[in-house]
KESEFI-66735 format. One record per residue (C-alpha): x, y, z. Coordinates in steps of 0.001 Angstrom, whole numbers. Example, Ala and Ser with C-alpha at 12.3 -4.5 7.8 and 13.67 -1.06 7.14 Angstrom:
BEGIN
<r east="12300" north="-4500" up="7800"/>
<r east="13670" north="-1060" up="7140"/>
% end
This chain:
BEGIN
<r east="70755" north="74390" up="-33494"/>
<r east="69904" north="77002" up="-36083"/>
<r east="66360" north="78289" up="-36024"/>
<r east="64670" north="78406" up="-39415"/>
<r east="62916" north="81543" up="-40519"/>
<r east="59137" north="81246" up="-40307"/>
<r east="57622" north="79988" up="-43533"/>
<r east="55115" north="82039" up="-45461"/>
<r east="52134" north="80845" up="-47438"/>
<r east="50312" north="77529" up="-47155"/>
<r east="52385" north="74470" up="-46142"/>
<r east="51628" north="72451" up="-49303"/>
<r east="52210" north="75260" up="-51789"/>
<r east="53947" north="73715" up="-54803"/>
<r east="52527" north="70217" up="-54233"/>
<r east="50250" north="68927" up="-56997"/>
<r east="47619" north="66268" up="-56256"/>
<r east="45967" north="64344" up="-59075"/>
<r east="42569" north="63346" up="-57708"/>
<r east="40839" north="60387" up="-59351"/>
<r east="38479" north="59915" up="-56418"/>
<r east="34752" north="60457" up="-56217"/>
<r east="31906" north="60673" up="-53690"/>
<r east="33152" north="61410" up="-50141"/>
<r east="36213" north="59767" up="-48544"/>
<r east="38625" north="60583" up="-51395"/>
<r east="37272" north="64071" up="-52105"/>
<r east="37338" north="64876" up="-48376"/>
<r east="40998" north="63815" up="-48248"/>
<r east="41936" north="65955" up="-51240"/>
<r east="39900" north="68898" up="-49952"/>
<r east="42014" north="68851" up="-46781"/>
<r east="45161" north="68827" up="-48928"/>
<r east="43771" north="71759" up="-50933"/>
<r east="43069" north="73590" up="-47662"/>
<r east="46771" north="73186" up="-46882"/>
<r east="47790" north="74741" up="-50192"/>
<r east="48087" north="71808" up="-52591"/>
<r east="47046" north="72269" up="-56221"/>
<r east="44343" north="69588" up="-56431"/>
<r east="43269" north="68613" up="-59946"/>
<r east="39985" north="66743" up="-59830"/>
<r east="39704" north="64386" up="-62798"/>
<r east="36078" north="63727" up="-63753"/>
<r east="34105" north="61848" up="-66359"/>
<r east="32760" north="64103" up="-69159"/>
<r east="29039" north="64718" up="-69057"/>
<r east="28308" north="63459" up="-65537"/>
<r east="31383" north="64022" up="-63391"/>
<r east="31419" north="63140" up="-59714"/>
<r east="28021" north="61610" up="-58930"/>
<r east="27618" north="63832" up="-55880"/>
<r east="26953" north="66662" up="-58342"/>
<r east="23456" north="65148" up="-58678"/>
<r east="22962" north="64063" up="-55044"/>
<r east="20127" north="66379" up="-54137"/>
<r east="17970" north="68032" up="-53097"/>
<r east="19022" north="70291" up="-51573"/>
<r east="20629" north="72325" up="-54349"/>
<r east="22183" north="75787" up="-54369"/>
<r east="21685" north="77491" up="-57707"/>
<r east="21223" north="74088" up="-59343"/>
<r east="24374" north="72573" up="-57770"/>
<r east="24003" north="69791" up="-55186"/>
<r east="25068" north="70980" up="-51740"/>
<r east="26576" north="67519" up="-51188"/>
<r east="29127" north="68190" up="-53947"/>
<r east="29746" north="71739" up="-52717"/>
<r east="30702" north="70424" up="-49265"/>
<r east="33631" north="68351" up="-50537"/>
<r east="35357" north="70203" up="-53349"/>
<r east="36432" north="73694" up="-52298"/>
<r east="39825" north="74850" up="-53494"/>
<r east="40135" north="72359" up="-56382"/>
<r east="40384" north="72559" up="-60167"/>
<r east="38274" north="70248" up="-62349"/>
<r east="39208" north="68676" up="-65656"/>
<r east="36895" north="66365" up="-67610"/>
<r east="38651" north="63492" up="-69346"/>
<r east="37381" north="60083" up="-70463"/>
<r east="39893" north="57843" up="-68730"/>
<r east="38798" north="54853" up="-70807"/>
<r east="39707" north="56544" up="-74105"/>
<r east="43185" north="55758" up="-75391"/>
<r east="43439" north="59252" up="-76876"/>
<r east="43534" north="60648" up="-73345"/>
<r east="46595" north="58607" up="-72394"/>
<r east="49252" north="61237" up="-73244"/>
<r east="47392" north="63840" up="-71194"/>
<r east="47088" north="61488" up="-68210"/>
<r east="50765" north="60548" up="-68330"/>
<r east="51809" north="64186" up="-68570"/>
<r east="49596" north="65012" up="-65579"/>
<r east="51079" north="62157" up="-63559"/>
<r east="54605" north="63243" up="-64468"/>
<r east="53897" north="66724" up="-63117"/>
<r east="52068" north="65573" up="-59972"/>
<r east="53424" north="64627" up="-56565"/>
<r east="50433" north="62638" up="-55321"/>
<r east="47731" north="60454" up="-56839"/>
<r east="44576" north="59703" up="-54844"/>
<r east="42133" north="57093" up="-56162"/>
<r east="39157" north="55137" up="-54865"/>
<r east="38387" north="52779" up="-57735"/>
<r east="37131" north="49329" up="-56924"/>
<r east="39747" north="46598" up="-56959"/>
<r east="41181" north="46034" up="-60433"/>
<r east="39581" north="49052" up="-62112"/>
<r east="42616" north="51349" up="-61801"/>
<r east="44792" north="48660" up="-63377"/>
<r east="42257" north="48108" up="-66159"/>
<r east="42346" north="51825" up="-66941"/>
<r east="46146" north="51954" up="-66848"/>
<r east="46091" north="53980" up="-63627"/>
<r east="47425" north="51369" up="-61192"/>
<r east="50463" north="52089" up="-59047"/>
<r east="52816" north="49796" up="-60979"/>
<r east="51967" north="51643" up="-64185"/>
<r east="52065" north="55197" up="-62877"/>
<r east="55269" north="54773" up="-60880"/>
<r east="57031" north="54169" up="-64202"/>
<r east="55890" north="57635" up="-65225"/>
<r east="57042" north="59240" up="-61977"/>
<r east="59186" north="57040" up="-59765"/>
<r east="58886" north="59180" up="-56607"/>
<r east="55094" north="59259" up="-56787"/>
<r east="53037" north="59115" up="-53593"/>
<r east="50070" north="56925" up="-54520"/>
<r east="47151" north="56543" up="-52105"/>
<r east="44305" north="54092" up="-52640"/>
<r east="41071" north="54358" up="-50671"/>
<r east="39206" north="51055" up="-50663"/>
<r east="36074" north="49724" up="-49060"/>
<r east="37246" north="46601" up="-47268"/>
<r east="40985" north="46472" up="-48013"/>
<r east="42708" north="44898" up="-51003"/>
<r east="43917" north="41971" up="-48890"/>
<r east="40425" north="40777" up="-47949"/>
<r east="38052" north="38623" up="-49938"/>
<r east="36024" north="39280" up="-51953"/>
<r east="38412" north="41947" up="-53270"/>
<r east="35915" north="43602" up="-55612"/>
<r east="33326" north="44304" up="-52922"/>
<r east="32079" north="47926" up="-53085"/>
<r east="32350" north="50006" up="-49944"/>
<r east="29915" north="52655" up="-48790"/>
<r east="29832" north="54426" up="-45461"/>
<r east="26434" north="53055" up="-44411"/>
<r east="27448" north="49440" up="-45071"/>
<r east="30749" north="49896" up="-43233"/>
<r east="28996" north="51535" up="-40276"/>
<r east="26941" north="48344" up="-40085"/>
<r east="29793" north="45856" up="-40492"/>
<r east="32313" north="47660" up="-38282"/>
<r east="30083" north="47543" up="-35198"/>
<r east="29530" north="51309" up="-35179"/>
<r east="25783" north="50975" up="-35715"/>
<r east="25556" north="48368" up="-32971"/>
<r east="26769" north="50868" up="-30367"/>
<r east="24772" north="53841" up="-31687"/>
<r east="21181" north="54578" up="-30739"/>
<r east="18900" north="54024" up="-27749"/>
<r east="19711" north="50957" up="-25595"/>
<r east="16278" north="49461" up="-26287"/>
<r east="16085" north="50689" up="-29896"/>
<r east="17430" north="49428" up="-33224"/>
<r east="21031" north="49827" up="-34408"/>
<r east="21423" north="53389" up="-35705"/>
<r east="23781" north="55021" up="-38158"/>
<r east="25550" north="58244" up="-37269"/>
<r east="23826" north="61319" up="-38713"/>
<r east="26696" north="62082" up="-41119"/>
<r east="28902" north="59754" up="-43214"/>
<r east="31439" north="59683" up="-40405"/>
<r east="33397" north="56643" up="-41615"/>
<r east="34011" north="58315" up="-44973"/>
<r east="35187" north="61470" up="-43211"/>
<r east="37507" north="59553" up="-40870"/>
<r east="38890" north="57524" up="-43765"/>
<r east="39556" north="60744" up="-45668"/>
<r east="41414" north="62189" up="-42687"/>
<r east="43502" north="59005" up="-42303"/>
<r east="44315" north="59077" up="-46029"/>
<r east="45409" north="62705" up="-45785"/>
<r east="47620" north="61954" up="-42768"/>
<r east="49241" north="59010" up="-44563"/>
<r east="49815" north="61129" up="-47668"/>
<r east="51465" north="63892" up="-45646"/>
<r east="53703" north="61327" up="-43918"/>
<r east="54761" north="59918" up="-47292"/>
<r east="55516" north="63397" up="-48633"/>
<r east="57612" north="64114" up="-45542"/>
<r east="59595" north="60914" up="-46043"/>
<r east="60054" north="61671" up="-49741"/>
<r east="61525" north="65059" up="-48881"/>
<r east="64082" north="63211" up="-46744"/>
<r east="64830" north="60155" up="-48922"/>
<r east="63642" north="61008" up="-52418"/>
<r east="61479" north="57862" up="-52503"/>
<r east="57736" north="57689" up="-53079"/>
<r east="55289" north="55424" up="-51303"/>
<r east="52204" north="53348" up="-52040"/>
<r east="49490" north="53758" up="-49397"/>
<r east="46134" north="52147" up="-48806"/>
<r east="43427" north="53164" up="-46349"/>
<r east="40145" north="51242" up="-46233"/>
<r east="36814" north="52364" up="-44873"/>
<r east="36559" north="49268" up="-42675"/>
<r east="40030" north="49720" up="-41159"/>
<r east="39376" north="53413" up="-40523"/>
<r east="36085" north="52538" up="-38837"/>
<r east="37563" north="49787" up="-36653"/>
<r east="40526" north="51945" up="-35634"/>
<r east="38160" north="54770" up="-34735"/>
<r east="36199" north="52660" up="-32229"/>
<r east="39137" north="53253" up="-29826"/>
<r east="38035" north="52617" up="-26221"/>
<r east="34948" north="50631" up="-27251"/>
<r east="36951" north="48214" up="-29373"/>
<r east="39674" north="47889" up="-26740"/>
<r east="37090" north="47009" up="-24094"/>
<r east="35626" north="44318" up="-26349"/>
<r east="39056" north="42907" up="-27196"/>
<r east="40241" north="42886" up="-23582"/>
<r east="37111" north="41474" up="-21947"/>
<r east="35762" north="39247" up="-24689"/>
<r east="32341" north="40821" up="-24165"/>
<r east="30324" north="42365" up="-26945"/>
<r east="29911" north="46146" up="-26801"/>
<r east="26387" north="47489" up="-26389"/>
<r east="24422" north="50675" up="-26943"/>
<r east="24237" north="53348" up="-24255"/>
<r east="22276" north="55955" up="-26199"/>
<r east="23524" north="59404" up="-25241"/>
<r east="25263" north="58083" up="-22148"/>
<r east="28895" north="57006" up="-21839"/>
<r east="29825" north="53400" up="-21169"/>
<r east="32556" north="54289" up="-18651"/>
<r east="31735" north="57783" up="-17308"/>
<r east="28774" north="59110" up="-15312"/>
<r east="27520" north="61813" up="-15739"/>
<r east="28396" north="62383" up="-19368"/>
<r east="25197" north="63000" up="-21338"/>
<r east="22526" north="65538" up="-22286"/>
<r east="19892" north="66764" up="-19837"/>
<r east="16626" north="68523" up="-20521"/>
<r east="16223" north="71904" up="-18846"/>
<r east="13256" north="74234" up="-18556"/>
<r east="14185" north="75784" up="-21932"/>
<r east="16002" north="73152" up="-24001"/>
<r east="18784" north="70575" up="-23761"/>
<r east="22342" north="70896" up="-22479"/>
<r east="25246" north="68457" up="-22536"/>
<r east="27106" north="67949" up="-19247"/>
<r east="30427" north="66161" up="-18744"/>
<r east="32000" north="65328" up="-15377"/>
<r east="34625" north="62728" up="-16316"/>
<r east="36562" north="62858" up="-13027"/>
<r east="35788" north="63029" up="-9329"/>
<r east="36864" north="66649" up="-8939"/>
<r east="34410" north="67763" up="-11620"/>
<r east="31719" north="65625" up="-9998"/>
<r east="32144" north="67546" up="-6755"/>
<r east="31971" north="70877" up="-8621"/>
<r east="28839" north="69716" up="-10404"/>
<r east="27135" north="68786" up="-7143"/>
<r east="27969" north="72208" up="-5702"/>
<r east="26703" north="74034" up="-8818"/>
<r east="23478" north="72015" up="-8669"/>
<r east="23129" north="72683" up="-4910"/>
<r east="22918" north="68963" up="-4213"/>
<r east="24947" north="68322" up="-1040"/>
<r east="23113" north="64995" up="-686"/>
<r east="24803" north="63696" up="-3832"/>
<r east="28149" north="65021" up="-2667"/>
<r east="27772" north="63252" up="673"/>
<r east="26779" north="59853" up="-732"/>
<r east="29864" north="57582" up="-442"/>
<r east="28473" north="55108" up="-2990"/>
<r east="28862" north="57637" up="-5808"/>
<r east="31915" north="59554" up="-4644"/>
<r east="34057" north="57919" up="-7348"/>
<r east="33376" north="57320" up="-11025"/>
<r east="33178" north="53487" up="-10750"/>
<r east="30499" north="53945" up="-8104"/>
<r east="28579" north="56375" up="-10269"/>
<r east="28746" north="53964" up="-13186"/>
<r east="27454" north="51189" up="-10922"/>
<r east="24572" north="53389" up="-9735"/>
<r east="24047" north="55028" up="-13128"/>
<r east="20241" north="55071" up="-13116"/>
<r east="19971" north="56726" up="-9703"/>
<r east="22580" north="59388" up="-10498"/>
<r east="21199" north="60220" up="-13923"/>
<r east="17611" north="60241" up="-12684"/>
<r east="18374" north="62616" up="-9818"/>
<r east="20316" north="65000" up="-12056"/>
<r east="17548" north="64907" up="-14665"/>
<r east="15048" north="66121" up="-12061"/>
<r east="17439" north="68853" up="-10936"/>
<r east="18218" north="70216" up="-14405"/>
<r east="14530" north="70582" up="-15253"/>
<r east="14179" north="73225" up="-12521"/>
<r east="16057" north="76015" up="-14372"/>
<r east="16577" north="77245" up="-17916"/>
<r east="19463" north="76175" up="-20126"/>
<r east="20991" north="79657" up="-19909"/>
<r east="20906" north="79612" up="-16099"/>
<r east="22493" north="76193" up="-15906"/>
<r east="25204" north="76985" up="-18438"/>
<r east="26139" north="80135" up="-16503"/>
<r east="26288" north="78193" up="-13221"/>
<r east="28298" north="75312" up="-14669"/>
<r east="30709" north="77641" up="-16453"/>
<r east="31358" north="79523" up="-13230"/>
<r east="31994" north="76213" up="-11453"/>
<r east="34375" north="75038" up="-14224"/>
<r east="32175" north="72105" up="-15246"/>
<r east="32242" north="71317" up="-18993"/>
<r east="28792" north="71927" up="-20453"/>
<r east="27244" north="73193" up="-23652"/>
<r east="23960" north="73868" up="-25335"/>
<r east="22630" north="71200" up="-27697"/>
<r east="22430" north="73215" up="-30922"/>
<r east="21117" north="72736" up="-34412"/>
<r east="23644" north="72747" up="-37270"/>
<r east="22750" north="76221" up="-38550"/>
<r east="22680" north="77495" up="-34977"/>
<r east="26156" north="76050" up="-34371"/>
<r east="27637" north="78029" up="-37277"/>
<r east="25909" north="81174" up="-36047"/>
<r east="27333" north="80597" up="-32558"/>
<r east="30861" north="80190" up="-33940"/>
<r east="30553" north="83507" up="-35750"/>
<r east="29142" north="85209" up="-32657"/>
<r east="32108" north="83892" up="-30653"/>
<r east="34481" north="85780" up="-32942"/>
<r east="35880" north="83020" up="-35177"/>
<r east="33470" north="82123" up="-37999"/>
<r east="33431" north="78513" up="-39164"/>
<r east="32145" north="79529" up="-42578"/>
<r east="33480" north="81631" up="-45431"/>
<r east="31897" north="83398" up="-48408"/>
<r east="33209" north="82684" up="-51896"/>
<r east="32190" north="83716" up="-55396"/>
<r east="30867" north="80789" up="-57435"/>
<r east="30780" north="81106" up="-61258"/>
<r east="27085" north="80204" up="-61565"/>
<r east="25630" north="80511" up="-58065"/>
<r east="27150" north="83861" up="-57205"/>
<r east="27978" north="84470" up="-53559"/>
<r east="28138" north="81134" up="-51742"/>
<r east="28733" north="80313" up="-48081"/>
<r east="30954" north="77278" up="-47410"/>
<r east="32286" north="75608" up="-44302"/>
<r east="35759" north="76980" up="-43602"/>
<r east="38877" north="74829" up="-43461"/>
<r east="39449" north="73398" up="-39958"/>
<r east="43127" north="74376" up="-40040"/>
<r east="44455" north="77411" up="-38185"/>
<r east="48138" north="77849" up="-39072"/>
<r east="50122" north="80350" up="-37029"/>
<r east="46765" north="81472" up="-35699"/>
<r east="45495" north="82247" up="-39193"/>
<r east="42553" north="80513" up="-40856"/>
<r east="43836" north="81645" up="-44258"/>
<r east="41937" north="83416" up="-46977"/>
<r east="38824" north="82283" up="-48776"/>
<r east="39326" north="79169" up="-50929"/>
<r east="38263" north="79026" up="-54544"/>
<r east="34707" north="77813" up="-55023"/>
<r east="34019" north="74153" up="-55833"/>
<r east="34636" north="73935" up="-59587"/>
<r east="32179" north="73428" up="-62402"/>
<r east="32594" north="70165" up="-64278"/>
<r east="35600" north="70556" up="-66549"/>
<r east="35990" north="74224" up="-65655"/>
<r east="39797" north="74054" up="-65774"/>
<r east="40321" north="71463" up="-68525"/>
<r east="41832" north="73870" up="-71051"/>
<r east="43806" north="75754" up="-68410"/>
<r east="45395" north="72653" up="-66894"/>
<r east="46093" north="70722" up="-70095"/>
<r east="47518" north="73745" up="-71863"/>
<r east="49864" north="74333" up="-68921"/>
<r east="51431" north="70891" up="-69449"/>
<r east="51760" north="71218" up="-73231"/>
<r east="48657" north="69271" up="-74255"/>
<r east="46516" north="70543" up="-77125"/>
<r east="43318" north="70876" up="-75132"/>
<r east="41381" north="71981" up="-78200"/>
<r east="42093" north="68722" up="-79993"/>
<r east="41027" north="66722" up="-76983"/>
<r east="37817" north="68693" up="-76670"/>
<r east="37008" north="68070" up="-80311"/>
<r east="37621" north="64369" up="-79790"/>
<r east="35334" north="64298" up="-76734"/>
<r east="38173" north="63158" up="-74519"/>
<r east="37682" north="66262" up="-72403"/>
<r east="34708" north="68536" up="-71872"/>
<r east="34332" north="72248" up="-71299"/>
<r east="32641" north="73824" up="-68281"/>
<r east="29438" north="71976" up="-67388"/>
<r east="28710" north="70706" up="-70875"/>
<r east="29264" north="67454" up="-72773"/>
<r east="31736" north="67593" up="-75610"/>
<r east="30924" north="67231" up="-79285"/>
<r east="30047" north="63765" up="-80533"/>
<r east="32846" north="61438" up="-81578"/>
<r east="33282" north="57730" up="-81037"/>
<r east="35425" north="57313" up="-77921"/>
<r east="35019" north="54255" up="-75731"/>
<r east="33069" north="55565" up="-72780"/>
<r east="32325" north="53872" up="-69493"/>
<r east="29183" north="51786" up="-69336"/>
<r east="26863" north="51665" up="-66289"/>
<r east="28660" north="48686" up="-64722"/>
<r east="32070" north="50337" up="-65103"/>
<r east="30728" north="53519" up="-63570"/>
<r east="29513" north="51501" up="-60576"/>
<r east="33012" north="50096" up="-60247"/>
<r east="34493" north="53462" up="-59436"/>
<r east="33726" north="54937" up="-56087"/>
<r east="34173" north="53769" up="-52562"/>
<r east="31981" north="55834" up="-50253"/>
% end
């Protein structure tokens, strides 16, 4: 078989993504596609744009850090999707795009003329991905979906938190992030198939389905046994020890998920008594005697500092790590030689530090992305490139310039209820 020459540049170079999504799941999906080289055009409402632009504090130079975390590498255009005068621009954008991502509530895309059946007539090989809250096949279809609500209804909150405490949400909008990743994977699969067959695809990923699928071993245990899952706090339902321990100078996380690692752990802790106890020689036994094992190890770990224990456990080959703060974690990544952040130049903030793309392709993290765009920053640039008179649209208030509302006209804007209809988490 012939071996292809190694490719150069980002894998999705030449792919255009038209991004009608807002808030988190959709923008996270399109940010991943931008990280991979796609030209992502973020379509926003004039005047306000993506509501995460105002989700603060905290702010960086007047821009919400929430918005900054989800929109690196994109271009922004501001167009009133409800104004008929914008229709030619939208159709031209669709015709020149490979992918459409949207997270409108059920029926809103169709009402705006942006549903799949309409847009596929503009470009028949379009890859169209919808991100919904609870799935278009479930009732009520118009129910809005937000990460917090889905964490509650998926069972995730019921298994998170202290065993004797209340249900607890995860400290980040994890369901939105997972849904965004699933949407990106589905989009890439559809693009791969299109390259082979020439046919587009219509995809849907819901927050609830992403959450349920991501419960993995917990959901399988509940399905197989018929027993409801419960909270274990920082412990693991099926592995002991697998949790954090307090030391003389802070907390460390220790994982011994098999019997060989358990023996190494006992040796590193200088606890031959644990090693000799036949009741806890295997993982099922340690799970059965969880309280005794965890209690004994807790006493042992308090006798030395975190640094001493981490050195001992590393030498013994036992997985362990320091429990860090978020800022500390980024500093540690940089100190280890592979920074997880990158500096970019933002048009109003100046130098800005962003989280780096998680992708390392051929060992390369790639260059710095472009900064998250100002509202409408690229309206003229993008529309002019597809033969649309951007100046006329600006004058008609169909599109807005960088971070400013357009001049007054009389277009049909979106009212408060319609705005609410847009985003899923």
